[in-house]
C-alpha positions in Angstrom: 98.4 153.6 -168.8 95.5 154.8 -170.6 93.0 157.0 -168.4 90.3 155.0 -168.7 92.3 152.0 -168.5 94.1 153.8 -165.3 90.2 153.8 -163.8 89.1 150.2 -164.2 92.3 149.2 -163.0 91.5 147.3 -159.2 94.0 146.3 -156.7 91.8 142.7 -155.8 92.2 142.8 -152.0 95.9 142.6 -151.5 96.1 145.5 -149.9 92.5 146.4 -148.1 90.4 149.7 -146.8 88.3 148.9 -144.4 85.6 151.2 -145.7 86.7 153.6 -142.9 84.2 152.3 -140.9 86.7 151.2 -138.1 89.7 153.1 -137.2 92.2 156.0 -138.8 92.9 155.4 -142.3 96.4 154.8 -143.8 97.9 155.2 -147.4 101.1 153.9 -146.1 101.2 150.9 -147.4 100.7 151.8 -151.1 100.2 148.4 -153.7 103.4 147.9 -156.8 101.5 150.0 -159.4 101.0 152.7 -156.5 104.9 152.1 -156.5 105.5 152.1 -160.6 103.5 155.5 -160.7 105.4 157.2 -157.9 108.4 156.0 -159.8 106.7 157.6 -163.3 106.4 160.7 -161.3 110.1 161.6 -160.3 111.4 160.4 -163.9 108.9 162.5 -166.0 109.4 165.7 -163.2 113.0 164.9 -163.8 112.9 165.0 -167.3 111.1 167.9 -166.7 107.5 167.3 -167.5 105.0 168.9 -165.0 101.7 167.5 -166.4 103.3 163.5 -166.3 104.5 164.0 -163.2 101.0 166.0 -161.8 98.7 162.8 -163.9 101.6 160.3 -161.9 101.5 161.2 -158.2 98.0 161.6 -159.4 97.8 157.4 -160.1 100.2 157.2 -157.0 97.5 158.4 -154.2 94.6 156.8 -155.9 92.7 154.2 -153.6 89.9 152.4 -156.2 87.9 151.3 -152.4 88.4 155.5 -151.4 87.6 156.6 -155.2 89.8 159.2 -153.8 91.2 161.7 -156.1 90.2 162.7 -160.5 91.8 164.9 -162.8 90.8 165.7 -166.2 93.3 166.3 -169.4 92.8 169.5 -171.0 95.3 171.6 -173.9 97.9 172.0 -171.8 97.1 171.9 -168.0 95.2 169.1 -166.1 92.3 169.6 -163.8 92.4 167.8 -160.3 91.0 167.4 -157.3 90.7 164.5 -154.4 88.9 163.7 -150.4 89.8 164.6 -147.3 87.4 163.6 -144.4 85.2 165.9 -144.6 87.4 168.5 -147.3 87.4 169.1 -151.5 90.7 170.0 -152.3 90.4 171.3 -155.9 93.6 171.9 -158.2 95.3 172.7 -161.9 98.6 171.8 -162.6 100.3 173.4 -165.8 103.4 174.2 -167.5 104.2 176.8 -165.3 102.6 176.0 -162.1 100.7 174.0 -160.0 98.3 175.4 -157.0 95.7 173.5 -155.3 92.8 175.0 -152.2 90.6 174.3 -150.3 87.4 175.5 -148.8 87.2 175.7 -145.0 84.6 177.6 -143.8 82.0 180.5 -144.9 82.0 183.2 -142.9 79.9 186.3 -142.5 81.6 188.5 -139.9 85.8 188.5 -139.2 86.0 188.8 -135.7 89.2 190.2 -134.5 90.5 186.3 -132.7 89.7 183.8 -135.7 91.4 186.3 -137.7 94.7 186.2 -134.8 93.9 182.2 -134.6 94.2 182.0 -138.9 97.4 184.1 -138.8 99.2 182.1 -136.5 98.0 179.0 -137.6 100.1 180.4 -141.3 103.2 180.5 -139.0 102.8 176.8 -138.5 102.3 175.6 -142.2 105.6 175.1 -144.5 103.8 174.8 -147.7 100.1 176.4 -147.9 98.6 179.1 -146.2 94.7 180.3 -144.9 93.6 183.2 -147.1 90.1 184.6 -148.0 88.5 184.5 -151.1 86.1 186.5 -153.5 82.7 184.5 -151.7 84.1 185.5 -148.2 85.7 181.8 -148.1 88.4 181.2 -145.6 90.7 178.5 -147.4 93.7 177.2 -147.3 96.3 176.9 -150.7 98.8 175.7 -152.0 101.4 176.1 -154.9 104.7 175.9 -156.8 106.2 176.4 -159.3 106.8 174.0 -162.5 110.5 174.4 -161.3 111.0 173.7 -158.3 107.5 171.1 -158.5 109.0 167.8 -157.3 107.2 164.2 -156.6 107.9 165.1 -152.6 106.6 168.7 -152.6 103.6 167.7 -154.4 103.8 165.3 -152.0 103.4 167.1 -148.7 102.0 170.3 -149.7 99.0 168.4 -151.0 99.2 166.1 -147.6 99.4 169.5 -145.1 96.6 171.3 -147.1 94.3 168.6 -147.0 94.7 166.9 -143.5 95.2 170.3 -141.2 91.8 172.0 -143.5 90.1 168.8 -142.7 91.4 168.9 -139.0 91.1 172.5 -138.4 87.0 173.1 -140.2 85.0 171.6 -137.5 87.6 173.2 -134.2 86.9 176.7 -136.0 83.3 176.3 -136.3 83.2 175.6 -133.0 84.3 177.7 -132.0 83.4 181.0 -134.2 79.6 181.4 -134.3 80.2 183.2 -137.7 81.4 180.6 -140.0 79.1 178.2 -141.1 79.9 173.9 -143.1 81.2 174.1 -147.0 81.2 171.5 -149.6 80.4 168.3 -146.9 77.9 166.5 -150.0 80.3 163.5 -150.8 80.3 162.8 -146.8 78.4 159.2 -146.4 76.1 159.5 -143.1 74.9 156.5 -141.3 71.2 155.3 -140.2 69.8 156.0 -137.5 70.5 152.8 -135.5 74.2 152.7 -136.4 74.9 156.9 -134.6 72.5 155.2 -131.9 74.2 152.0 -131.5 77.3 153.6 -131.0 76.1 155.9 -129.2 74.9 153.2 -127.0 78.0 151.6 -126.7 80.0 155.2 -126.5 78.3 155.6 -123.1 78.3 151.9 -122.2 81.7 151.7 -121.8 81.7 155.3 -120.7 79.6 153.7 -117.5 81.4 150.8 -116.8 84.7 153.0 -116.5 83.2 155.1 -113.9 81.3 152.5 -111.8 84.2 149.9 -111.7 87.2 152.8 -111.4 86.6 155.0 -108.3 88.1 157.3 -106.8 90.4 156.1 -104.8 91.8 153.4 -107.2 92.2 156.7 -109.4 94.9 157.9 -106.8 96.1 155.1 -105.4 100.2 154.9 -106.3 100.3 151.2 -106.5 98.0 151.5 -109.7 98.5 154.4 -110.9 99.9 152.5 -114.5 97.5 149.9 -114.5 94.9 153.2 -114.1 96.7 154.9 -116.6 96.9 152.3 -119.4 93.2 152.3 -118.2 92.0 155.2 -119.7 94.1 156.0 -122.8 93.1 152.3 -123.8 89.6 153.0 -123.6 89.9 156.3 -125.7 91.7 154.4 -128.4 88.9 152.0 -128.4 86.1 154.4 -128.9 88.8 156.3 -130.8 88.7 153.0 -133.7 85.0 151.2 -133.4 82.3 154.6 -133.0 85.2 156.8 -134.9 83.6 159.9 -133.8 84.8 163.0 -135.8 85.1 166.4 -135.2 85.1 167.9 -131.7 85.4 164.3 -129.9 88.4 163.2 -132.2 90.3 166.4 -131.0 89.9 165.6 -128.0 91.5 162.3 -127.8 94.4 163.4 -129.8 94.5 165.8 -127.0 94.7 163.9 -124.2 96.6 161.2 -125.5 99.2 164.8 -126.3 98.6 166.2 -123.1 99.9 162.7 -120.8 102.2 161.9 -122.6 103.3 165.7 -122.7 107.3 165.8 -120.5 105.7 168.8 -118.8 106.9 167.6 -115.4 103.6 167.0 -114.0 102.7 164.5 -111.9 100.8 160.5 -113.4 98.1 161.2 -110.6 97.4 164.2 -111.9 97.3 163.5 -115.8 95.1 160.6 -115.1 92.9 163.0 -113.1 93.2 164.6 -116.6 91.8 162.1 -117.7 89.1 160.7 -116.1 87.8 164.5 -115.8 87.5 165.2 -119.5 86.0 161.7 -120.2 83.4 163.0 -117.3 82.5 165.9 -119.8 82.5 164.0 -122.6 79.6 161.5 -121.1 77.9 165.0 -120.7 77.8 165.9 -124.0 74.3 165.6 -126.0 73.2 163.4 -127.6 72.5 165.4 -130.6 76.2 167.2 -130.6 77.4 163.8 -130.3 75.1 161.7 -133.5 77.1 165.3 -136.3 80.5 164.0 -135.5 79.1 160.4 -137.0 79.7 160.3 -140.6 81.3 158.1 -142.7 84.6 159.6 -145.6 86.7 158.9 -147.6 90.7 160.0 -147.3 93.8 160.5 -149.2 96.6 160.7 -147.1 96.1 158.9 -143.6 97.9 160.4 -140.0 99.2 158.0 -138.4 102.6 156.8 -138.3 104.8 154.0 -140.4 105.5 151.4 -138.0 107.1 148.0 -139.4 105.6 145.4 -137.2 108.8 145.1 -134.3 107.4 148.3 -133.9 104.1 146.3 -132.1 106.6 143.3 -131.1 108.4 146.0 -128.4 105.5 147.4 -126.8 103.6 144.0 -126.7 107.4 142.9 -124.7 107.4 146.3 -122.6 103.8 145.7 -121.1 103.1 142.0 -121.7 104.3 141.2 -118.2 102.9 143.2 -116.7 99.4 142.0 -117.9 100.9 138.5 -116.7 101.3 139.4 -113.3 97.8 141.6 -112.9 96.6 138.1 -114.8 98.6 136.0 -111.9 96.8 137.9 -109.3 93.5 137.4 -110.2 93.4 141.5 -111.4 91.0 141.3 -114.4 90.0 144.7 -115.1 93.4 145.5 -114.7 94.9 142.9 -117.4 92.6 143.6 -119.7 92.8 147.1 -119.5 96.6 147.3 -120.6 95.8 144.2 -123.3 92.7 147.0 -124.8 96.0 149.7 -123.9 98.6 147.6 -126.7 95.6 147.1 -129.4 94.7 151.0 -128.9 98.0 152.4 -129.0 99.1 150.0 -132.1 95.5 151.5 -133.7 96.0 155.7 -132.9 99.6 155.9 -133.4 101.0 153.7 -136.4 100.0 152.7 -139.5 101.1 148.7 -139.7 101.7 146.4 -141.8 97.7 145.6 -143.3 98.3 141.7 -141.3 98.2 143.0 -138.3 95.6 145.5 -139.0 93.8 142.8 -139.4 94.1 140.5 -136.3 93.9 143.8 -133.9 90.8 144.4 -135.1 90.2 141.0 -134.5 91.3 141.0 -131.4 88.0 143.9 -130.7 85.8 141.7 -132.8 86.6 139.0 -130.1 86.9 140.9 -126.7 83.5 143.4 -128.0 81.3 140.9 -129.7 78.2 142.4 -128.9 78.7 145.8 -130.7 79.7 144.0 -133.4 75.8 142.1 -133.5 74.5 145.6 -132.6 75.6 146.5 -135.5 75.2 143.9 -137.8 78.2 142.2 -138.3 77.5 137.8 -137.1 81.4 137.3 -136.4 80.4 133.9 -134.3 83.2 133.4 -132.5 81.7 134.3 -129.0 78.7 132.4 -127.7 76.6 135.3 -127.2 74.1 133.7 -124.6 77.2 132.4 -122.2 80.2 134.3 -123.6 82.3 131.8 -124.0 85.2 132.6 -126.5 84.2 130.0 -129.9 88.4 128.4 -130.0 87.8 127.1 -133.6 86.1 129.6 -135.1 88.7 131.9 -133.6 91.8 129.7 -134.8 89.8 130.0 -138.8 89.4 134.0 -138.7 93.0 134.5 -137.9 94.2 131.6 -140.5 92.1 132.8 -142.7 93.6 136.5 -142.4 96.9 134.3 -142.7 96.0 133.5 -145.9 94.8 136.4 -147.2 98.3 137.9 -146.8 100.2 134.9 -148.3 101.5 136.0 -151.2 103.2 139.0 -150.0 103.7 138.1 -146.9 105.0 134.1 -146.8 106.0 133.8 -144.1 103.2 134.5 -142.1 101.7 131.9 -140.5 100.2 132.1 -137.2 101.0 129.7 -134.2 96.9 129.4 -133.4 97.8 126.4 -131.5 98.7 129.5 -128.5 95.9 130.6 -128.4 94.2 129.9 -124.6 90.4 130.9 -125.2 89.6 130.5 -121.5 88.8 133.7 -121.0 88.6 137.2 -122.2 92.2 137.8 -120.4 94.3 134.5 -121.2 92.8 135.0 -125.0 94.7 138.6 -124.2 97.3 137.6 -123.7 97.7 134.3 -125.6 96.4 136.6 -128.3 100.0 139.1 -128.0 101.7 136.4 -127.4 100.9 135.1 -131.0 101.3 138.3 -132.7 104.6 138.7 -130.7 105.9 135.6 -133.1 105.2 136.3 -136.4 107.6 136.8 -138.8 106.0 139.4 -141.4 108.9 139.7 -143.5 107.5 140.8 -147.5 108.6 138.9 -150.0 111.2 140.4 -152.1 109.6 142.4 -155.4 
């Protein structure tokens, strides 16, 4: 495929991206065209055509909606680049080797604790290393000789470099005052109004938690698991809907890891840690929070690829508790468990596109006023009464089915299962509907 022909190629809406406005980017579900480029990369490497291999790999990584990858062919070598969050990766490939690097931060001093941190991180990396260039920039570098530069090695090398650099720059800048940011010209800042709306929603959700989840309930033995769902569900929800970068995103990831760590601590201790960390986050300044609100393209996702069955298993394990709380009229806990199911799935998994679209729709119903504040009028809920508009919700679900019918011909949601009496019954019936979906893909 010629270069200009490729750059004009589009996947239309078969495998859409949400512009990274909500949730975490995933590169898991590639289009047939991208899969063909991967096959070309493997074939070129086996024949010893290094530059053809690299070009095909870059075409495989290219996302038309993200505009995340570019390259230029010269006589005997290729220069390329890719975007991952706030970071830019630059590379060069010829018939002898492939090298790529990414600037992480500029430094005016090299304190021992910074050098120790970088050295320790180098030991944990497999394909890349931290280094210092002549301009006193901390960089990450990956290198491979052409003889062993298979598409797998190149992919995982670029992935490790890009994702680590994007994650560590904010953390290092927060901890070491001698560092300053570099190469952030491609970041798309959100408007002052949108930042305000996201900040307001963030604080309102935390305030509601602190109001409803008092210290007595926090330590309640019978409801400890439901309290965990409440706290974690809120963290996952804020990560998806507000989408903070930097410190807040890393804190969410750390709280998730700590909660599920097999460290011998009780669930009450872990709930307490979640609660108090959220209190500290609530006290963070508006200015610091605003600095974490921006849109960036990405090339690599960090969530685990998961089939529809993984979501079904989670629903099967948690739905009985949700139904029990509805039956016994503990509505806040019922919604907390539903939020946990949806949020955990979006936080941890790269689900099939129909699942992602439906889980996003759940949030559109659950927090309709937030989407309206952001200028997204869905008409799924009556803004004056809070009554769910069942016909509008059904049409939205069927629109998702129509969008993906060519790829998933058995994807036929049973919208008659929905009970839109209130938010709790909607959540219960909506998850039951998802549980009974068939997302078998069409044979290619």
